[in-house]
C-alpha positions as CSV (number, residue, x, y, z in Angstrom):
1,M,120.5,119.0,99.5
2,K,117.2,117.8,100.9
3,S,117.0,114.2,101.8
4,A,114.5,112.4,99.5
5,K,111.3,111.0,101.1
6,L,109.7,107.9,100.2
7,P,106.2,108.3,98.5
8,I,103.4,108.0,101.1
9,W,101.9,104.9,99.5
10,I,105.3,103.0,100.0
11,R,105.4,104.1,103.5
12,F,101.8,103.0,104.0
13,V,102.6,99.6,102.4
14,L,105.6,99.3,104.8
15,L,103.7,100.2,107.8
16,V,100.9,97.6,106.8
17,G,103.7,95.1,106.5
18,V,105.3,95.6,109.8
19,V,101.9,95.5,111.5
20,G,101.0,92.4,109.7
21,L,104.4,90.8,110.7
22,A,103.8,91.8,114.4
23,A,100.2,90.3,114.3
24,G,101.3,87.2,112.6
25,A,104.1,86.7,115.2
26,S,101.8,87.3,118.1
27,L,99.1,84.9,116.6
28,E,101.9,82.2,116.2
29,A,103.1,82.7,119.7
30,Y,99.5,82.4,121.1
31,R,98.9,79.2,119.2
32,Y,102.3,77.9,120.4
33,Y,101.3,78.8,124.0
34,T,97.9,77.4,123.9
35,R,98.3,74.2,121.8
36,P,97.7,71.0,123.8
37,V,100.6,68.9,124.9
38,T,100.4,65.3,124.3
39,L,102.1,62.8,126.8
40,S,102.7,59.0,126.1
41,V,101.4,56.8,128.9
42,A,102.2,53.1,129.2
43,V,99.6,50.8,130.8
44,G,98.9,47.0,130.9
45,S,96.9,44.3,132.5
46,I,96.3,40.8,131.7
47,D,92.6,41.4,130.8
48,G,93.2,44.6,128.8
49,E,90.9,46.5,131.1
50,A,93.6,48.9,132.3
51,A,94.2,50.2,128.7
52,K,90.5,50.5,128.1
53,A,90.2,52.7,131.4
54,M,93.0,54.9,130.5
55,S,91.8,55.3,126.8
56,A,88.5,56.4,128.3
57,I,90.4,59.2,130.0
58,A,92.3,60.0,127.0
59,S,89.1,60.3,124.8
60,R,87.5,62.6,127.5
61,L,90.6,64.8,127.6
62,A,90.5,65.2,123.8
63,S,86.7,65.8,123.6
64,T,86.8,68.6,126.2
65,S,89.9,70.2,124.5
66,A,92.0,69.7,127.6
67,P,95.4,71.5,127.5
68,V,97.1,68.0,128.1
69,R,96.3,64.9,126.0
70,L,97.2,61.3,126.4
71,N,98.7,58.9,123.9
72,V,97.9,55.4,125.4
73,V,100.5,52.8,124.9
74,D,99.4,49.2,125.7
75,S,102.3,47.4,127.2
76,G,100.3,44.2,127.9
77,T,101.0,43.8,131.5
78,A,101.8,46.0,134.5
79,V,105.4,44.6,134.3
80,G,105.6,45.8,130.7
81,A,104.3,49.3,131.6
82,A,106.8,49.8,134.4
83,K,109.7,48.6,132.1
84,A,108.7,51.1,129.4
85,F,108.7,53.9,132.0
86,S,112.0,52.9,133.6
87,E,113.6,52.7,130.2
88,S,112.2,56.2,129.3
89,K,110.2,55.0,126.4
90,V,107.1,57.0,127.6
91,D,106.3,60.1,129.5
92,L,103.9,58.5,132.0
93,A,102.9,55.1,133.2
94,V,100.3,53.3,135.2
95,V,102.2,51.1,137.5
96,R,101.6,49.0,140.5
97,G,103.5,50.0,143.7
98,D,104.9,46.5,144.0
99,V,106.0,45.9,140.4
100,G,109.1,46.9,138.5
101,D,111.8,49.5,138.8
102,L,110.2,52.7,140.1
103,S,113.4,54.6,141.0
104,K,112.5,57.2,138.5
105,A,108.8,57.3,139.3
106,Q,107.1,60.2,140.9
107,A,103.4,59.8,141.8
108,V,100.7,62.0,140.1
109,V,97.4,60.3,141.1
110,V,96.3,57.1,142.4
111,M,94.3,55.3,139.7
112,S,92.8,52.6,142.0
113,H,93.8,50.2,144.8
114,V,94.2,46.5,144.2
115,A,93.8,44.0,146.9
116,A,95.2,40.4,147.2
117,L,92.3,37.7,147.0
118,V,93.2,34.2,148.1
119,V,90.2,32.3,147.2
120,A,89.4,28.6,147.7
121,P,86.5,26.8,145.9
122,P,83.3,26.0,147.6
123,G,83.6,23.0,150.0
124,S,87.4,23.5,150.5
125,A,88.7,22.9,154.0
126,I,91.4,25.6,153.5
127,D,90.6,28.6,155.6
128,S,94.0,29.9,156.4
129,M,97.3,30.6,154.8
130,E,99.0,27.9,157.0
131,K,96.7,25.4,155.4
132,L,98.1,26.0,151.9
133,K,101.1,23.9,152.7
134,G,101.0,20.8,150.6
135,H,98.6,22.4,148.2
136,R,98.9,24.2,144.9
137,V,97.9,27.9,144.6
138,G,97.1,29.2,141.1
139,V,98.5,32.7,140.6
140,L,96.8,34.8,137.9
141,G,99.1,37.3,136.3
142,G,102.2,35.5,137.6
143,E,104.8,37.7,136.4
144,A,103.2,40.9,138.0
145,N,102.3,39.0,141.2
146,A,106.1,37.6,141.6
147,K,106.8,40.0,144.6
148,I,103.6,39.3,146.4
149,V,104.3,35.5,146.1
150,D,107.7,35.8,147.5
151,V,106.4,38.0,150.5
152,L,103.5,35.3,151.3
153,S,106.1,32.4,150.9
154,K,108.5,34.1,153.3
155,E,106.0,35.0,155.9
156,Y,104.2,31.7,156.0
157,G,107.0,29.4,155.3
158,L,105.6,28.2,152.0
159,E,107.8,26.6,149.5
160,R,107.4,28.9,146.5
161,A,108.2,26.5,143.6
162,K,105.9,23.7,145.1
163,V,103.0,25.9,146.4
164,F,102.5,28.6,143.6
165,K,101.8,27.9,140.1
166,D,101.3,30.6,137.4
167,I,97.8,30.2,135.6
168,A,96.5,32.0,132.7
169,L,93.3,33.9,133.1
170,P,91.4,31.8,130.6
171,D,92.5,28.5,132.2
172,A,91.4,29.6,135.8
173,R,88.0,28.1,135.9
174,R,89.3,24.8,134.5
175,A,92.1,24.6,136.8
176,I,89.8,24.9,139.9
177,Q,87.3,22.4,138.6
178,S,90.0,19.8,137.7
179,K,91.5,20.5,141.1
180,E,94.8,21.2,139.3
181,V,95.0,24.0,142.0
182,S,93.3,24.1,145.4
183,A,93.1,27.8,145.6
184,L,93.7,31.0,143.4
185,L,95.7,34.2,144.2
186,I,94.0,37.2,142.4
187,V,95.2,40.8,142.7
188,I,92.4,43.2,141.5
189,P,90.5,46.3,142.2
190,L,87.5,45.7,144.4
191,A,85.2,47.0,141.5
192,G,82.2,45.4,139.8
193,K,83.7,44.0,136.5
194,Y,86.7,42.3,138.4
195,L,84.5,40.9,141.3
196,S,82.2,39.4,138.6
197,L,85.3,37.8,137.1
198,V,86.0,36.1,140.5
199,R,82.4,34.9,140.7
200,D,82.4,33.5,137.2
201,I,85.5,31.3,138.0
202,F,83.9,30.1,141.2
203,Q,80.4,28.9,140.5
204,Q,78.3,30.0,143.5
205,G,75.1,28.6,144.9
206,P,73.3,28.6,148.4
207,K,75.3,25.6,149.3
208,A,78.3,26.2,147.2
209,L,80.2,29.3,148.5
210,P,83.8,30.1,147.9
211,T,86.1,31.0,150.8
212,L,88.3,34.1,151.2
213,I,91.5,33.2,152.9
214,P,92.6,35.9,155.2
215,I,96.1,37.1,155.3
216,E,96.3,37.7,159.0
217,S,100.0,38.9,158.9
218,A,99.2,41.7,156.5
219,G,100.1,44.3,159.1
220,A,103.5,42.9,159.8
221,I,104.2,42.6,156.0
222,A,103.2,46.2,155.4
223,E,105.6,47.3,158.3
224,S,108.5,45.7,156.5
225,D,107.7,46.4,152.9
226,R,106.0,49.8,152.2
227,A,104.7,48.8,148.9
228,Y,101.8,47.1,150.7
229,E,99.3,48.0,153.4
230,S,96.9,46.1,155.6
231,F,93.3,46.2,154.3
232,D,90.1,44.6,155.4
233,I,87.9,43.2,152.5
234,P,84.3,44.3,153.5
235,K,81.6,41.8,154.4
236,G,79.6,40.7,151.2
237,T,82.2,41.8,148.9
238,L,81.6,38.7,146.5
239,R,77.8,38.9,147.3
240,G,76.3,35.6,147.8
241,A,73.5,34.4,150.1
242,P,74.7,34.1,152.7
243,P,77.1,37.0,151.9
244,V,80.8,36.1,150.9
245,P,82.8,36.9,153.1
246,D,80.4,36.6,156.0
247,D,82.6,39.1,157.8
248,D,85.5,41.5,157.1
249,V,88.8,39.7,156.0
250,T,92.3,41.0,156.4
251,T,94.4,41.0,153.4
252,L,97.2,43.0,151.5
253,R,96.5,46.1,149.3
254,T,98.8,48.1,147.0
255,N,98.1,51.0,144.6
256,L,98.1,51.7,140.9
257,Y,99.8,54.8,140.4
258,L,99.9,57.2,137.4
259,V,103.5,58.2,137.7
260,A,105.8,60.7,135.8
261,G,109.5,61.4,135.6
262,K,111.0,64.4,137.6
263,A,112.2,66.1,134.2
264,L,108.5,66.9,133.3
265,G,107.8,70.4,134.2
266,S,105.8,71.3,137.2
267,D,103.3,73.4,135.3
268,L,102.6,70.5,132.9
269,I,101.9,68.0,135.5
270,A,99.9,70.3,137.6
271,T,97.7,71.0,134.7
272,L,97.5,67.1,133.9
273,T,96.6,66.4,137.6
274,Q,93.7,69.1,137.6
275,T,92.5,67.8,134.2
276,I,92.4,64.2,135.5
277,M,90.6,65.0,138.7
278,S,88.0,67.1,136.6
279,V,87.1,64.4,134.2
280,R,87.1,61.8,137.0
281,R,83.8,63.4,138.2
282,D,82.2,62.9,134.8
283,L,83.6,59.3,134.1
284,M,82.6,57.7,137.5
285,H,79.1,58.0,136.5
286,E,79.7,55.9,133.5
287,E,82.2,53.4,135.2
288,P,82.4,53.2,139.1
289,I,86.0,52.3,139.1
290,F,86.9,55.8,138.3
291,A,85.6,56.8,141.7
292,Q,88.9,55.2,143.0
293,I,91.0,57.8,141.5
294,T,92.4,59.9,144.4
295,A,95.4,61.9,145.5
296,P,98.6,59.9,146.5
297,S,100.0,60.4,150.0
298,T,101.5,64.0,150.3
299,D,103.8,62.9,153.3
300,Q,107.4,63.6,152.8
301,D,108.2,60.0,153.5
302,A,105.6,58.6,151.2
303,Y,106.4,55.3,149.4
304,L,106.5,57.1,146.1
305,P,107.6,60.8,146.0
306,L,105.1,63.1,144.8
307,H,105.8,65.0,141.6
308,R,106.1,68.8,142.5
309,G,103.5,69.8,140.0
310,A,101.0,67.4,141.5
311,A,102.0,68.5,145.0
312,A,101.2,72.1,144.1
313,V,97.6,71.1,143.2
314,Y,97.0,68.9,146.4
315,N,98.7,71.4,148.8
316,S,96.9,74.3,147.0
317,T,100.3,76.0,146.4
318,Q,99.9,76.3,142.7
319,Q,100.5,79.8,141.6
320,S,98.0,81.7,139.5
321,F,99.2,83.4,136.1
322,M,99.4,86.7,137.8
323,D,101.2,85.4,140.9
324,E,103.9,83.7,138.7
325,Y,104.3,86.4,136.1
326,G,102.8,89.6,137.5
327,N,106.2,91.1,138.3
328,W,107.4,90.5,134.8
329,I,104.2,92.0,133.4
330,Y,104.7,95.0,135.6
331,L,108.5,95.5,135.0
332,T,108.8,94.7,131.4
333,P,107.3,97.8,130.0
334,M,109.3,99.9,132.3
335,V,112.5,98.3,131.3
336,L,111.8,98.4,127.6
337,G,110.7,102.0,127.9
338,G,114.0,102.9,129.6
339,A,116.1,100.9,126.9
340,A,114.2,102.7,124.2
341,T,114.8,106.0,125.8
342,L,118.5,105.4,126.0
343,L,118.7,103.9,122.5
344,A,117.1,107.1,121.1
345,A,119.4,109.4,122.9
346,A,122.4,107.3,121.7
347,W,121.0,107.3,118.2
348,K,120.5,111.2,118.3
349,F,124.1,111.5,119.8
350,L,125.9,109.5,117.2
351,G,124.0,111.4,114.6
352,L,122.6,108.2,113.0
353,G,119.4,108.0,111.0
354,S,118.2,110.3,108.2
355,Q,120.2,113.3,107.2
356,K,118.9,116.6,108.5
357,S,117.3,118.7,105.8
358,E,118.6,122.0,104.8
359,G,116.9,125.1,106.5
360,P,116.3,128.6,105.1
361,L,119.3,130.2,106.8
362,D,121.5,127.5,105.3
363,S,120.2,128.2,101.9
364,L,120.8,132.0,102.4
365,Y,124.4,131.7,103.6
366,A,125.0,129.4,100.6
367,L,123.8,132.2,98.3
368,G,126.4,134.5,99.9
369,R,129.2,132.2,98.7
370,R,127.8,132.2,95.4
371,I,127.5,136.0,95.2
372,R,131.2,136.4,95.5
373,K,131.9,134.2,92.5
374,V,129.2,135.2,89.9
375,L,130.6,136.7,86.7
376,T,127.6,138.3,85.1
377,E,124.8,140.7,86.0
378,A,122.2,138.0,85.1
379,E,123.4,135.6,87.8
380,L,123.1,138.4,90.4
381,S,119.5,139.1,89.3
382,G,118.7,135.3,89.4
383,I,120.2,135.2,93.1
384,E,118.1,138.2,94.0
385,E,114.9,136.3,93.0
386,E,116.0,133.2,94.9
387,I,116.5,135.5,98.1
388,D,113.1,137.1,97.6
389,D,111.5,133.6,97.3
390,I,113.2,132.3,100.6
391,L,112.2,135.3,102.4
392,G,108.7,135.3,101.2
393,K,108.1,131.7,102.3
394,E,109.7,132.2,105.8
395,R,107.5,135.3,106.3
396,A,104.3,133.3,105.3
397,R,105.3,130.5,107.7
398,S,105.7,133.0,110.5
399,A,102.3,134.7,109.9
400,A,100.7,131.2,109.9
401,G,102.2,130.6,113.4
402,D,104.8,128.0,112.5
403,E,107.1,127.8,115.5
404,N,109.9,126.5,113.5
405,A,109.9,129.7,111.1
406,V,113.0,131.9,111.2
407,D,112.2,135.1,113.2
408,A,111.8,138.4,111.2
409,A,114.7,140.1,112.8
410,T,117.2,137.4,111.8
411,L,115.9,137.4,108.3
412,N,116.2,141.2,108.0
413,V,119.9,140.9,109.2
414,V,120.8,138.2,106.8
415,A,118.9,139.9,103.8
416,H,120.7,143.2,104.5
417,R,124.0,141.4,104.5
418,L,123.3,139.6,101.1
419,E,122.0,143.0,99.6
420,G,125.6,144.5,100.5
421,L,127.4,141.5,98.9
422,I,125.2,142.0,95.8
423,H,126.1,145.7,95.6
424,D,129.8,145.1,96.1
425,R,129.7,142.5,93.5
426,R,127.9,144.7,90.9
427,T,130.6,147.4,91.5
428,V,133.4,144.8,90.9
429,L,131.6,143.6,87.7
430,A,131.0,147.2,86.5
431,K,134.8,148.0,86.7
432,R,135.8,145.1,84.5
433,P,136.9,145.9,80.9
434,I,134.6,144.7,78.2
435,I,136.3,142.1,75.9
436,A,135.2,142.2,72.4
437,S,134.5,139.0,70.5
438,V,136.6,138.3,67.5
439,A,134.5,137.2,64.5
């Protein structure tokens, strides 16, 4: 029997369905690949400015449809941000190099530098760290500055508990005016809004200028503690007339890093690094502090190891899409093509798939078996008509140039044999006795 074929409209519907499924799967895969990735980032400062700055970056990433987005988590202080990161509560964090547990941290970018300012009020006789003995020094952001206080106490022989006292930012001006403290230790970026904060605490005038106390041992401290580096505060940083300071002043400086965990993929962090460096150029025109965003040290012995994704960007070793996946793009069609060929050969060898339809020769041979079993002349006549029909169709196919048509010589041989069988069967039927029916 010939295998039944599905109606053409059903096959068309099935084809459309398969194409639709393939297109839908491709579209879903494209959306999955191109959808933005959102990373949580912890940040904190006593004045809330750090969270505002990072939120500005996050907003710019969203408005430019960047492939990486940021969810800013305000942890209150630099200590809180470092803690959230060390406890794996966030993906990223903005941390100070001298605050918290940074054992899991890998640098992505330097967000800014923060310098230690030891400032005495106008008219003070204190002009060196040694003269702080016997005086009280107010520390703004005491918890975040605990390490630098310990470093200064040890270096200059200051009794920590008696010299340094934590002061809340809103109380700083009152503490200076009431002489509750003789100086303030402030660790801030040297940017406009933060320097304005210092000037507001210390009222300035032509005859009332605050004093920046140098940390002369900054170089020695930096050699023993790599979280710090020696830095010279430029002349006139606090402005004033005459300028304050009237010459460069040596102090300690550390960095504010954006850090990531090692587990985050290199491609993801490379994209984040490139994106931040790109939006930095736009944001620095709105807020100068963004100009301080820069690359961390790429040295092997850097204080914080560089994340491999960020390193690929800074060292220009990041692979392009074709560099990374070119071999796969080239080899995959070859491999799939070979596999398809082998599968088709195996399918054919095992005889799987649709049943082979019956050909004209098969039909003719089947008629030969029927001829030997017929019992009446009428059946033989019917078989002769079937033979004529098959032979006529095959000759028509051959005349039309159908390469699959049975050749004429073969048809003639088969037809001759069938005619012989029919003749022999008629002879047999003619010799049979006629049986009369009984009424």
